[in-house]
Structure formats: C-alpha cells, structure tokens
MOPAC internal coordinates of N, CA, C and O (Angstrom, degrees):
PM7 1SCF
backbone

  N    0.0000 0     0.00 0     0.00 0    0    0    0
  C    1.4315 1     0.00 0     0.00 0    1    0    0
  C    1.6027 1   108.12 1     0.00 0    2    1    0
  O    1.2310 1   122.08 1   -44.89 1    3    2    1
  N    1.2590 1   113.62 1   135.11 1    3    2    1
  C    1.4362 1   121.78 1  -178.24 1    5    3    2
  C    1.6033 1   110.84 1   -61.02 1    6    5    3
  O    1.2310 1   122.47 1   -31.38 1    7    6    5
  N    1.3000 1   112.87 1   148.62 1    7    6    5
  C    1.4782 1   116.30 1   177.07 1    9    7    6
  C    1.5658 1   108.18 1  -104.60 1   10    9    7
  O    1.2310 1   120.52 1   -38.99 1   11   10    9
  N    1.2659 1   116.61 1   141.01 1   11   10    9
  C    1.4490 1   121.69 1  -177.92 1   13   11   10
  C    1.5106 1   104.81 1   -74.98 1   14   13   11
  O    1.2310 1   120.92 1   -45.30 1   15   14   13
  N    1.3984 1   115.85 1   134.70 1   15   14   13
  C    1.4268 1   120.46 1   178.26 1   17   15   14
  C    1.5451 1   109.43 1   -66.80 1   18   17   15
  O    1.2310 1   119.38 1   -13.89 1   19   18   17
  N    1.3777 1   118.79 1   166.11 1   19   18   17
  C    1.3990 1   118.65 1   175.74 1   21   19   18
  C    1.4713 1   113.24 1   -63.42 1   22   21   19
  O    1.2310 1   122.03 1   -12.22 1   23   22   21
  N    1.3600 1   113.72 1   167.78 1   23   22   21
  C    1.4913 1   119.60 1   179.38 1   25   23   22
  C    1.5147 1   110.39 1   -58.36 1   26   25   23
  O    1.2310 1   121.33 1   134.87 1   27   26   25
  N    1.3406 1   115.07 1   -45.13 1   27   26   25
  C    1.5018 1   119.17 1  -178.99 1   29   27   26
  C    1.5115 1   111.82 1   -60.82 1   30   29   27
  O    1.2310 1   119.37 1   142.14 1   31   30   29
  N    1.3534 1   118.81 1   -37.86 1   31   30   29
  C    1.5070 1   121.99 1   179.00 1   33   31   30
  C    1.5268 1   107.27 1   -67.27 1   34   33   31
  O    1.2310 1   120.51 1   134.60 1   35   34   33
  N    1.3919 1   116.63 1   -45.40 1   35   34   33
  C    1.3832 1   115.05 1  -175.61 1   37   35   34
  C    1.5686 1   112.91 1   -67.87 1   38   37   35
  O    1.2310 1   121.28 1   149.25 1   39   38   37
  N    1.3172 1   115.15 1   -30.75 1   39   38   37
  C    1.5359 1   117.91 1   177.79 1   41   39   38
  C    1.4966 1   105.87 1   -70.43 1   42   41   39
  O    1.2310 1   118.78 1   139.35 1   43   42   41
  N    1.3131 1   119.93 1   -40.65 1   43   42   41
  C    1.5350 1   119.24 1   179.09 1   45   43   42
  C    1.5391 1   108.81 1   -63.48 1   46   45   43
  O    1.2310 1   119.32 1   140.01 1   47   46   45
  N    1.3334 1   118.91 1   -39.99 1   47   46   45
  C    1.4467 1   119.96 1   176.57 1   49   47   46
  C    1.5202 1   110.74 1   -60.84 1   50   49   47
  O    1.2310 1   119.88 1   133.32 1   51   50   49
  N    1.3320 1   117.83 1   -46.68 1   51   50   49
  C    1.4238 1   122.05 1  -178.97 1   53   51   50
  C    1.5180 1   112.97 1   -56.76 1   54   53   51
  O    1.2310 1   121.60 1   139.67 1   55   54   53
  N    1.3407 1   114.55 1   -40.33 1   55   54   53
  C    1.5149 1   120.99 1  -176.84 1   57   55   54
  C    1.4659 1   109.90 1   -79.08 1   58   57   55
  O    1.2310 1   118.54 1   142.19 1   59   58   57
  N    1.3406 1   120.39 1   -37.81 1   59   58   57
  C    1.4580 1   119.97 1  -168.16 1   61   59   58
  C    1.5441 1   115.40 1  -106.73 1   62   61   59
  O    1.2310 1   120.79 1   143.92 1   63   62   61
  N    1.3667 1   116.09 1   -36.08 1   63   62   61
  C    1.4666 1   121.66 1   179.59 1   65   63   62
  C    1.5536 1   110.67 1  -137.82 1   66   65   63
  O    1.2310 1   120.65 1  -109.45 1   67   66   65
  N    1.3254 1   116.37 1    70.55 1   67   66   65
  C    1.4805 1   118.61 1  -177.46 1   69   67   66
  C    1.4624 1   112.77 1   -57.75 1   70   69   67
  O    1.2310 1   119.42 1   148.08 1   71   70   69
  N    1.3716 1   118.72 1   -31.92 1   71   70   69
  C    1.4712 1   118.55 1  -176.92 1   73   71   70
  C    1.5330 1   109.29 1   -67.72 1   74   73   71
  O    1.2310 1   117.94 1   150.50 1   75   74   73
  N    1.3419 1   121.53 1   -29.50 1   75   74   73
  C    1.4630 1   122.46 1   174.27 1   77   75   74
  C    1.5229 1   110.71 1   -68.77 1   78   77   75
  O    1.2310 1   120.18 1   141.03 1   79   78   77
  N    1.3349 1   117.26 1   -38.97 1   79   78   77
  C    1.4624 1   119.79 1   179.42 1   81   79   78
  C    1.5166 1   109.36 1   -66.94 1   82   81   79
  O    1.2310 1   120.14 1   142.72 1   83   82   81
  N    1.3076 1   117.34 1   -37.28 1   83   82   81
  C    1.5009 1   120.10 1   173.00 1   85   83   82
  C    1.4612 1   113.69 1   -63.39 1   86   85   83
  O    1.2310 1   119.85 1   138.83 1   87   86   85
  N    1.3502 1   117.90 1   -41.17 1   87   86   85
  C    1.4251 1   122.49 1   178.96 1   89   87   86
  C    1.5943 1   111.18 1   -65.07 1   90   89   87
  O    1.2310 1   122.46 1   143.41 1   91   90   89
  N    1.3547 1   112.90 1   -36.59 1   91   90   89
  C    1.4561 1   117.84 1   176.57 1   93   91   90
  C    1.5325 1   111.22 1   -66.15 1   94   93   91
  O    1.2310 1   120.77 1   138.29 1   95   94   93
  N    1.3856 1   116.13 1   -41.71 1   95   94   93
  C    1.3840 1   116.91 1   178.72 1   97   95   94
  C    1.5412 1   117.00 1   -61.33 1   98   97   95
  O    1.2310 1   123.41 1   140.73 1   99   98   97
  N    1.3413 1   111.06 1   -39.27 1   99   98   97
  C    1.4779 1   119.42 1  -178.44 1  101   99   98
  C    1.5749 1   108.45 1   -71.13 1  102  101   99
  O    1.2310 1   121.02 1   135.87 1  103  102  101
  N    1.3175 1   115.66 1   -44.13 1  103  102  101
  C    1.4831 1   114.39 1  -179.12 1  105  103  102
  C    1.4661 1   113.89 1   -70.00 1  106  105  103
  O    1.2310 1   119.50 1   148.08 1  107  106  105
  N    1.3496 1   118.56 1   -31.92 1  107  106  105
  C    1.5024 1   118.33 1   178.54 1  109  107  106
  C    1.5338 1   108.79 1   -74.55 1  110  109  107
  O    1.2310 1   120.28 1   143.69 1  111  110  109
  N    1.3202 1   117.07 1   -36.31 1  111  110  109
  C    1.4782 1   118.98 1   177.56 1  113  111  110
  C    1.5255 1   109.70 1   -63.04 1  114  113  111
  O    1.2310 1   120.73 1   134.29 1  115  114  113
  N    1.3766 1   116.22 1   -45.71 1  115  114  113
  C    1.4470 1   122.12 1  -179.59 1  117  115  114
  C    1.5369 1   108.74 1   -58.44 1  118  117  115
  O    1.2310 1   120.53 1   138.90 1  119  118  117
  N    1.3042 1   116.59 1   -41.10 1  119  118  117
  C    1.4359 1   121.31 1  -177.18 1  121  119  118
  C    1.5562 1   110.82 1   -64.70 1  122  121  119
  O    1.2310 1   120.64 1   136.52 1  123  122  121
  N    1.3104 1   116.38 1   -43.48 1  123  122  121
  C    1.4412 1   121.41 1   176.38 1  125  123  122
  C    1.5070 1   110.32 1   -61.28 1  126  125  123
  O    1.2310 1   119.82 1   135.23 1  127  126  125
  N    1.3185 1   117.95 1   -44.77 1  127  126  125
  C    1.5152 1   122.01 1  -178.91 1  129  127  126
  C    1.5278 1   109.51 1   -62.56 1  130  129  127
  O    1.2310 1   120.22 1   131.25 1  131  130  129
  N    1.3210 1   117.18 1   -48.75 1  131  130  129
  C    1.4619 1   120.38 1  -179.63 1  133  131  130
  C    1.5285 1   114.92 1   -64.25 1  134  133  131
  O    1.2310 1   119.62 1   152.91 1  135  134  133
  N    1.2896 1   118.34 1   -27.09 1  135  134  133
  C    1.4952 1   123.06 1   174.41 1  137  135  134
  C    1.5224 1   113.05 1   -85.52 1  138  137  135
  O    1.2310 1   119.46 1   175.07 1  139  138  137
  N    1.2910 1   118.63 1    -4.93 1  139  138  137
  C    1.4726 1   121.93 1   178.04 1  141  139  138
  C    1.5156 1   108.07 1   -80.93 1  142  141  139
  O    1.2310 1   121.82 1   -15.23 1  143  142  141
  N    1.3609 1   114.13 1   164.77 1  143  142  141
  C    1.5159 1   119.71 1   177.19 1  145  143  142
  C    1.5360 1   108.88 1   -58.75 1  146  145  143
  O    1.2310 1   121.71 1   -24.20 1  147  146  145
  N    1.2721 1   114.33 1   155.80 1  147  146  145
  C    1.5485 1   123.64 1   178.12 1  149  147  146
  C    1.5380 1   107.91 1   -55.78 1  150  149  147
  O    1.2310 1   121.28 1   140.74 1  151  150  149
  N    1.3649 1   115.16 1   -39.26 1  151  150  149
  C    1.4458 1   118.54 1  -169.87 1  153  151  150
  C    1.4990 1   109.65 1   -78.06 1  154  153  151
  O    1.2310 1   119.42 1   157.22 1  155  154  153
  N    1.3199 1   118.72 1   -22.78 1  155  154  153
  C    1.5002 1   120.53 1   179.92 1  157  155  154
  C    1.4982 1   112.26 1   -90.27 1  158  157  155
  O    1.2310 1   118.81 1   159.30 1  159  158  157
  N    1.2969 1   119.87 1   -20.70 1  159  158  157
  C    1.4725 1   124.89 1  -174.22 1  161  159  158
  C    1.5426 1   112.37 1   -54.25 1  162  161  159
  O    1.2310 1   118.49 1   130.57 1  163  162  161
  N    1.3243 1   120.48 1   -49.43 1  163  162  161
  C    1.4656 1   120.15 1   177.62 1  165  163  162
  C    1.5788 1   112.18 1   -57.63 1  166  165  163
  O    1.2310 1   120.62 1   137.28 1  167  166  165
  N    1.2551 1   116.42 1   -42.72 1  167  166  165
  C    1.4977 1   120.21 1  -179.89 1  169  167  166
  C    1.4695 1   111.25 1   -64.78 1  170  169  167
  O    1.2310 1   121.34 1   136.58 1  171  170  169
  N    1.3634 1   115.05 1   -43.42 1  171  170  169
  C    1.4928 1   118.94 1   176.40 1  173  171  170
  C    1.4899 1   114.01 1   -63.56 1  174  173  171
  O    1.2310 1   119.58 1   137.91 1  175  174  173
  N    1.3402 1   118.41 1   -42.09 1  175  174  173
  C    1.4520 1   122.80 1   176.58 1  177  175  174
  C    1.5527 1   109.66 1   -61.74 1  178  177  175
  O    1.2310 1   120.83 1   136.60 1  179  178  177
  N    1.3470 1   116.03 1   -43.40 1  179  178  177
  C    1.4376 1   117.45 1   179.13 1  181  179  178
  C    1.5918 1   110.53 1   -59.91 1  182  181  179
  O    1.2310 1   122.39 1   136.85 1  183  182  181
  N    1.3173 1   113.04 1   -43.15 1  183  182  181
  C    1.4829 1   118.67 1   179.97 1  185  183  182
  C    1.5166 1   110.57 1   -64.32 1  186  185  183
  O    1.2310 1   120.82 1   142.69 1  187  186  185
  N    1.3056 1   116.04 1   -37.31 1  187  186  185
  C    1.4791 1   118.96 1   179.18 1  189  187  186
  C    1.5284 1   110.15 1   -68.99 1  190  189  187
  O    1.2310 1   119.67 1   142.55 1  191  190  189
  N    1.3229 1   118.24 1   -37.45 1  191  190  189
  C    1.4354 1   121.87 1   173.44 1  193  191  190
  C    1.4714 1   112.74 1   -60.71 1  194  193  191
  O    1.2310 1   121.78 1   135.33 1  195  194  193
  N    1.3082 1   114.20 1   -44.67 1  195  194  193
  C    1.4884 1   116.55 1   179.23 1  197  195  194
  C    1.5102 1   110.97 1   -64.67 1  198  197  195
  O    1.2310 1   119.06 1   137.40 1  199  198  197
  N    1.3110 1   119.40 1   -42.60 1  199  198  197
  C    1.4960 1   121.70 1   176.90 1  201  199  198
  C    1.5831 1   107.94 1   -60.79 1  202  201  199
  O    1.2310 1   118.29 1   139.17 1  203  202  201
  N    1.2548 1   120.86 1   -40.83 1  203  202  201
  C    1.4116 1   121.67 1  -179.41 1  205  203  202
  C    1.6030 1   111.83 1   -63.12 1  206  205  203
  O    1.2310 1   124.08 1   141.84 1  207  206  205
  N    1.3366 1   109.77 1   -38.16 1  207  206  205
  C    1.4964 1   115.01 1   176.13 1  209  207  206
  C    1.4957 1   113.74 1   -63.75 1  210  209  207
  O    1.2310 1   120.55 1   140.35 1  211  210  209
  N    1.4215 1   116.56 1   -39.65 1  211  210  209
  C    1.3624 1   119.06 1   177.09 1  213  211  210
  C    1.4955 1   114.56 1   -67.75 1  214  213  211
  O    1.2310 1   120.91 1   141.49 1  215  214  213
  N    1.3835 1   115.86 1   -38.51 1  215  214  213
  C    1.4309 1   122.21 1   175.78 1  217  215  214
  C    1.5324 1   109.91 1   -60.39 1  218  217  215
  O    1.2310 1   119.92 1   136.39 1  219  218  217
  N    1.2869 1   117.75 1   -43.61 1  219  218  217
  C    1.4748 1   124.64 1   177.10 1  221  219  218
  C    1.4326 1   114.37 1   -55.96 1  222  221  219
  O    1.2310 1   119.02 1   148.44 1  223  222  221
  N    1.3517 1   119.47 1   -31.56 1  223  222  221
  C    1.4490 1   124.52 1   178.98 1  225  223  222
  C    1.5664 1   113.52 1   -73.82 1  226  225  223
  O    1.2310 1   121.32 1   159.64 1  227  226  225
  N    1.2560 1   115.09 1   -20.36 1  227  226  225
  C    1.4566 1   120.11 1  -177.36 1  229  227  226
  C    1.4851 1   114.16 1   -64.90 1  230  229  227
  O    1.2310 1   119.92 1   -48.81 1  231  230  229
  N    1.3382 1   117.76 1   131.19 1  231  230  229
  C    1.4831 1   120.79 1   178.18 1  233  231  230
  C    1.5069 1   114.53 1   -83.14 1  234  233  231
  O    1.2310 1   122.01 1   153.58 1  235  234  233
  N    1.2928 1   113.76 1   -26.42 1  235  234  233
  C    1.4506 1   121.67 1   175.53 1  237  235  234
  C    1.4826 1   111.25 1  -154.54 1  238  237  235
  O    1.2310 1   117.43 1    -7.60 1  239  238  237
  N    1.3385 1   122.49 1   172.40 1  239  238  237
  C    1.4332 1   120.42 1  -175.61 1  241  239  238
  C    1.5729 1   115.34 1   -57.61 1  242  241  239
  O    1.2310 1   122.11 1   142.19 1  243  242  241
  N    1.2927 1   113.57 1   -37.81 1  243  242  241
  C    1.5322 1   117.54 1  -178.75 1  245  243  242
  C    1.5219 1   108.65 1   -66.87 1  246  245  243
  O    1.2310 1   120.32 1   134.30 1  247  246  245
  N    1.3974 1   116.99 1   -45.70 1  247  246  245
  C    1.4365 1   117.95 1   178.70 1  249  247  246
  C    1.5038 1   113.17 1   -65.05 1  250  249  247
  O    1.2310 1   119.97 1   145.27 1  251  250  249
  N    1.2983 1   117.66 1   -34.73 1  251  250  249
  C    1.4974 1   121.84 1   174.51 1  253  251  250
  C    1.5476 1   111.44 1   -60.27 1  254  253  251
  O    1.2310 1   121.42 1   134.54 1  255  254  253
  N    1.3353 1   114.89 1   -45.46 1  255  254  253
  C    1.5143 1   120.20 1   176.29 1  257  255  254
  C    1.4886 1   111.41 1   -61.40 1  258  257  255
  O    1.2310 1   118.97 1   139.95 1  259  258  257
  N    1.3028 1   119.57 1   -40.05 1  259  258  257
  C    1.4467 1   119.92 1   179.13 1  261  259  258
  C    1.5499 1   111.17 1   -65.29 1  262  261  259
  O    1.2310 1   122.05 1   136.29 1  263  262  261
  N    1.3861 1   113.68 1   -43.71 1  263  262  261
  C    1.4635 1   118.59 1   177.02 1  265  263  262
  C    1.5257 1   113.21 1   -59.98 1  266  265  263
  O    1.2310 1   120.92 1   137.14 1  267  266  265
  N    1.2971 1   115.84 1   -42.86 1  267  266  265
  C    1.4806 1   120.86 1   177.51 1  269  267  266
  C    1.5037 1   111.24 1   -64.64 1  270  269  267
  O    1.2310 1   118.77 1   137.51 1  271  270  269
  N    1.3784 1   119.95 1   -42.49 1  271  270  269
  C    1.4060 1   122.52 1   179.57 1  273  271  270
  C    1.5102 1   112.19 1   -63.91 1  274  273  271
  O    1.2310 1   120.29 1   142.23 1  275  274  273
  N    1.3417 1   117.05 1   -37.77 1  275  274  273
  C    1.5095 1   121.24 1   175.81 1  277  275  274
  C    1.5273 1   109.44 1   -64.90 1  278  277  275
  O    1.2310 1   119.94 1   141.31 1  279  278  277
  N    1.2914 1   117.72 1   -38.69 1  279  278  277
  C    1.4515 1   122.47 1   179.24 1  281  279  278
  C    1.5404 1   111.63 1   -66.54 1  282  281  279
  O    1.2310 1   122.15 1   137.68 1  283  282  281
  N    1.3332 1   113.50 1   -42.32 1  283  282  281
  C    1.4552 1   119.25 1   177.14 1  285  283  282
  C    1.5567 1   110.82 1   -63.46 1  286  285  283
  O    1.2310 1   120.56 1   137.52 1  287  286  285
  N    1.2685 1   116.54 1   -42.48 1  287  286  285
  C    1.4659 1   121.21 1   177.18 1  289  287  286
  C    1.5092 1   113.12 1   -59.42 1  290  289  287
  O    1.2310 1   121.07 1   139.23 1  291  290  289
  N    1.3535 1   115.56 1   -40.77 1  291  290  289
  C    1.4773 1   120.70 1   177.74 1  293  291  290
  C    1.5561 1   106.85 1   -63.32 1  294  293  291
  O    1.2310 1   119.16 1   133.04 1  295  294  293
  N    1.3461 1   119.21 1   -46.96 1  295  294  293
  C    1.4005 1   120.70 1  -175.65 1  297  295  294
  C    1.5362 1   109.88 1   -64.65 1  298  297  295
  O    1.2310 1   120.41 1   142.95 1  299  298  297
  N    1.3510 1   116.83 1   -37.05 1  299  298  297
  C    1.5031 1   120.85 1  -179.68 1  301  299  298
  C    1.5192 1   108.54 1   -66.09 1  302  301  299
  O    1.2310 1   120.21 1   140.95 1  303  302  301
  N    1.2713 1   117.20 1   -39.05 1  303  302  301
  C    1.4867 1   123.59 1  -178.99 1  305  303  302
  C    1.5177 1   108.47 1   -62.80 1  306  305  303
  O    1.2310 1   122.34 1   133.89 1  307  306  305
  N    1.4086 1   113.12 1   -46.11 1  307  306  305
  C    1.5192 1   115.85 1  -176.76 1  309  307  306
  C    1.5532 1   108.12 1   -68.62 1  310  309  307
  O    1.2310 1   119.81 1   144.66 1  311  310  309
  N    1.3480 1   117.97 1   -35.34 1  311  310  309
  C    1.4874 1   122.04 1   177.22 1  313  311  310
  C    1.5318 1   108.85 1   -60.52 1  314  313  311
  O    1.2310 1   120.97 1   130.28 1  315  314  313
  N    1.2720 1   115.76 1   -49.72 1  315  314  313
  C    1.4768 1   119.44 1  -179.90 1  317  315  314
  C    1.5414 1   109.28 1   -61.22 1  318  317  315
  O    1.2310 1   119.15 1   138.80 1  319  318  317
  N    1.3043 1   119.22 1   -41.20 1  319  318  317
  C    1.4153 1   122.82 1   176.48 1  321  319  318
  C    1.5777 1   111.00 1   -57.32 1  322  321  319
  O    1.2310 1   122.21 1   135.14 1  323  322  321
  N    1.2824 1   113.38 1   -44.86 1  323  322  321
  C    1.5313 1   122.12 1   179.98 1  325  323  322
  C    1.4849 1   109.07 1   -60.86 1  326  325  323
  O    1.2310 1   119.47 1   143.40 1  327  326  325
  N    1.2983 1   118.62 1   -36.60 1  327  326  325
  C    1.4566 1   123.29 1  -178.65 1  329  327  326
  C    1.5093 1   113.24 1   -75.60 1  330  329  327
  O    1.2310 1   122.99 1   133.59 1  331  330  329
  N    1.3681 1   111.87 1   -46.41 1  331  330  329
  C    1.4865 1   119.17 1  -170.47 1  333  331  330
  C    1.5274 1   113.26 1   -89.73 1  334  333  331
  O    1.2310 1   120.10 1   148.97 1  335  334  333
  N    1.2631 1   117.41 1   -31.03 1  335  334  333
  C    1.5084 1   118.52 1  -177.64 1  337  335  334
  C    1.5511 1   105.77 1  -148.29 1  338  337  335
  O    1.2310 1   119.29 1  -109.29 1  339  338  337
  N    1.3754 1   118.95 1    70.71 1  339  338  337
  C    1.4316 1   120.53 1  -176.70 1  341  339  338
  C    1.5194 1   112.35 1   -59.58 1  342  341  339
  O    1.2310 1   119.51 1   148.96 1  343  342  341
  N    1.3568 1   118.53 1   -31.04 1  343  342  341
  C    1.4930 1   120.13 1  -178.68 1  345  343  342
  C    1.5157 1   112.55 1   -65.96 1  346  345  343
  O    1.2310 1   121.85 1   160.78 1  347  346  345
  N    1.3341 1   114.06 1   -19.22 1  347  346  345
  C    1.4822 1   115.97 1  -179.63 1  349  347  346
  C    1.5121 1   112.89 1   -72.67 1  350  349  347
  O    1.2310 1   119.91 1   158.02 1  351  350  349
  N    1.2683 1   117.78 1   -21.98 1  351  350  349
  C    1.4927 1   122.86 1  -179.18 1  353  351  350
  C    1.4786 1   113.75 1   -70.91 1  354  353  351
  O    1.2310 1   121.71 1   157.39 1  355  354  353
  N    1.3942 1   114.34 1   -22.61 1  355  354  353
  C    1.4884 1   119.88 1   179.47 1  357  355  354
  C    1.5130 1   115.56 1  -104.19 1  358  357  355
  O    1.2310 1   121.69 1   177.64 1  359  358  357
  N    1.3057 1   114.37 1    -2.36 1  359  358  357
  C    1.4780 1   118.27 1   178.34 1  361  359  358
  C    1.5394 1   108.80 1   -69.61 1  362  361  359
  O    1.2310 1   121.67 1   -36.99 1  363  362  361
  N    1.2236 1   114.42 1   143.01 1  363  362  361
  C    1.4769 1   119.37 1   177.43 1  365  363  362
  C    1.5472 1   108.53 1  -108.98 1  366  365  363
  O    1.2310 1   123.04 1   -49.24 1  367  366  365
  N    1.3061 1   111.78 1   130.76 1  367  366  365
  C    1.5203 1   113.97 1  -176.37 1  369  367  366
  C    1.5517 1   108.84 1  -115.87 1  370  369  367
  O    1.2310 1   118.57 1  -178.21 1  371  370  369
  N    1.3375 1   120.32 1     1.79 1  371  370  369
  C    1.4397 1   119.29 1   177.46 1  373  371  370
  C    1.5226 1   112.32 1   -79.39 1  374  373  371
  O    1.2310 1   121.06 1   -32.70 1  375  374  373
  N    1.3131 1   115.57 1   147.30 1  375  374  373
  C    1.4501 1   120.07 1   179.04 1  377  375  374
  C    1.4762 1   105.74 1  -104.16 1  378  377  375
  O    1.2310 1   117.96 1   -54.64 1  379  378  377
  N    1.3026 1   121.49 1   125.36 1  379  378  377
  C    1.4259 1   128.16 1   179.91 1  381  379  378
  C    1.5167 1   109.85 1   -92.07 1  382  381  379
  O    1.2310 1   121.62 1   -61.93 1  383  382  381
  N    1.3179 1   114.51 1   118.07 1  383  382  381
  C    1.4506 1   117.70 1  -178.52 1  385  383  382
  C    1.5509 1   108.65 1  -114.60 1  386  385  383
  O    1.2310 1   120.00 1   -42.92 1  387  386  385
  N    1.3079 1   117.61 1   137.08 1  387  386  385
  C    1.4645 1   121.34 1  -179.88 1  389  387  386
  C    1.5102 1   110.32 1   -67.06 1  390  389  387
  O    1.2310 1   119.11 1   -37.93 1  391  390  389
  N    1.3020 1   119.30 1   142.07 1  391  390  389
  C    1.4849 1   121.10 1   176.01 1  393  391  390
  C    1.4821 1   104.52 1   -80.77 1  394  393  391
  O    1.2310 1   121.42 1   -53.47 1  395  394  393
  N    1.3781 1   114.88 1   126.53 1  395  394  393
  C    1.4659 1   121.89 1   175.04 1  397  395  394
  C    1.5259 1   107.61 1  -122.18 1  398  397  395
  O    1.2310 1   123.41 1   -54.86 1  399  398  397
  N    1.3349 1   111.08 1   125.14 1  399  398  397
  C    1.4724 1   118.08 1  -179.52 1  401  399  398
  C    1.5187 1   106.61 1   -78.03 1  402  401  399
  O    1.2310 1   121.88 1   -50.27 1  403  402  401
  N    1.3007 1   114.00 1   129.73 1  403  402  401
  C    1.4489 1   116.77 1   179.95 1  405  403  402
  C    1.5684 1   113.18 1   -65.54 1  406  405  403
  O    1.2310 1   121.33 1   -36.10 1  407  406  405
  N    1.3153 1   115.05 1   143.90 1  407  406  405
  C    1.4106 1   120.97 1  -178.62 1  409  407  406
  C    1.5161 1   108.70 1   -86.43 1  410  409  407
  O    1.2310 1   120.25 1   -58.07 1  411  410  409
  N    1.3707 1   117.13 1   121.93 1  411  410  409
  C    1.4545 1   121.12 1  -175.56 1  413  411  410
  C    1.5521 1   105.99 1   -94.08 1  414  413  411
  O    1.2310 1   121.55 1   -37.33 1  415  414  413
  N    1.3818 1   114.64 1   142.67 1  415  414  413
  C    1.4118 1   118.74 1   174.82 1  417  415  414
  C    1.4874 1   113.71 1   -83.21 1  418  417  415
  O    1.2310 1   121.16 1   162.02 1  419  418  417
  N    1.4014 1   115.39 1   -17.98 1  419  418  417
  C    1.4462 1   119.98 1   179.45 1  421  419  418
  C    1.5224 1   107.55 1   -95.94 1  422  421  419
  O    1.2310 1   121.20 1   -38.54 1  423  422  421
  N    1.3665 1   115.32 1   141.46 1  423  422  421
  C    1.5210 1   117.01 1   178.74 1  425  423  422
  C    1.4890 1   107.50 1   -73.21 1  426  425  423
  O    1.2310 1   122.11 1   -39.11 1  427  426  425
  N    1.2965 1   113.57 1   140.89 1  427  426  425
  C    1.5174 1   120.56 1   175.94 1  429  427  426
  C    1.4679 1   112.04 1   -67.28 1  430  429  427
  O    1.2310 1   117.53 1   -40.07 1  431  430  429
  N    1.3520 1   122.31 1   139.93 1  431  430  429
  C    1.4462 1   122.98 1   178.73 1  433  431  430
  C    1.5081 1   109.39 1   -66.70 1  434  433  431
  O    1.2310 1   121.43 1   -36.18 1  435  434  433
  N    1.2554 1   114.86 1   143.82 1  435  434  433
  C    1.4520 1   122.23 1  -178.11 1  437  435  434
  C    1.5656 1   107.31 1   -72.81 1  438  437  435
  O    1.2310 1   119.63 1   -40.92 1  439  438  437
  N    1.2968 1   118.31 1   139.08 1  439  438  437
  C    1.4809 1   118.74 1  -176.81 1  441  439  438
  C    1.5600 1   113.85 1   -80.69 1  442  441  439
  O    1.2310 1   121.36 1   171.28 1  443  442  441
  N    1.4259 1   115.00 1    -8.72 1  443  442  441
  C    1.4398 1   117.49 1  -177.43 1  445  443  442
  C    1.5413 1   112.21 1  -104.40 1  446  445  443
  O    1.2310 1   120.79 1  -165.53 1  447  446  445
  N    1.3624 1   116.10 1    14.47 1  447  446  445
  C    1.4782 1   117.28 1   177.80 1  449  447  446
  C    1.5045 1   107.75 1   -84.80 1  450  449  447
  O    1.2310 1   122.03 1   -39.12 1  451  450  449
  N    1.3245 1   113.71 1   140.88 1  451  450  449
  C    1.4299 1   119.38 1   178.74 1  453  451  450
  C    1.4724 1   112.56 1   -83.94 1  454  453  451
  O    1.2310 1   119.73 1   -59.10 1  455  454  453
  N    1.3347 1   118.11 1   120.90 1  455  454  453
  C    1.4578 1   122.20 1  -175.91 1  457  455  454
  C    1.5082 1   110.15 1  -106.64 1  458  457  455
  O    1.2310 1   120.52 1  -177.50 1  459  458  457
  N    1.3587 1   116.62 1     2.50 1  459  458  457
  C    1.5193 1   114.38 1  -177.00 1  461  459  458
  C    1.5622 1   107.26 1   -91.88 1  462  461  459
  O    1.2310 1   122.47 1   -23.40 1  463  462  461
  N    1.2529 1   112.87 1   156.60 1  463  462  461
  C    1.5172 1   120.14 1   175.76 1  465  463  462
  C    1.4516 1   110.45 1   -86.11 1  466  465  463
  O    1.2310 1   119.53 1   -44.85 1  467  466  465
  N    1.3402 1   118.51 1   135.15 1  467  466  465
  C    1.4769 1   121.34 1   179.20 1  469  467  466
  C    1.4808 1   111.65 1   -96.18 1  470  469  467
  O    1.2310 1   120.10 1   180.00 1  471  470  469

C-alpha cells in the first residue's frame, strides 16, 4: 500500500504540480477500493464517482474545498441520523396524487379530418 507523503510534500505538489497530486489522489483511492471487500467495492466506486463530480464543479481550489466540506457535512448528518433515528431513513414523505386528465368542454378535433386544400 502506498504511503501518503508528508504535508509539506503534498503542499509543494499542490502548488507546483497539481496534476501529480490529482494522480496520487486517484491512485490511492483506487488502491483502497481494490483492497476493500467485493461487496463494498461498487458502493465505494459510486462514492468516488460522486466525489469526482463534486470536485469537477469547483471553480478554484478554495471553492472545491467548500463544496467537499458541504458534502462531508451532509454525509455526517445522514450518518448521525442513521445512528440516532434509523427508522427516519425509510420514512416516506412524498404524497402520491393520481393523475387526472382535465375534462375539456370543447370537443377534440378528429385526427382523420382532411385539412389540406384540394
């Protein structure tokens, strides 16, 4: 398993060669996923894809960090909810309404009438 470089090395990479830092992030993430159990790998890949999408939305490094922090806070909130009130995760709050076609007072035009001039 790869070892994470020191903070100073990571900082230097971020400032000088950000593409190498990104490659390190991806390779280390991939290594963690491949070392996980077979049943967890799809979930971890989905999470990694979601993180990549959040990163792609960032306009600059500070914006990206703010987006990632917001995402982490949402995940922590959901984790706390799962621990404190697991039944609330399966409650449904949507109201299902039947589709009702409005009744028109005008008769619908027939589709087989000829509207062309002869």
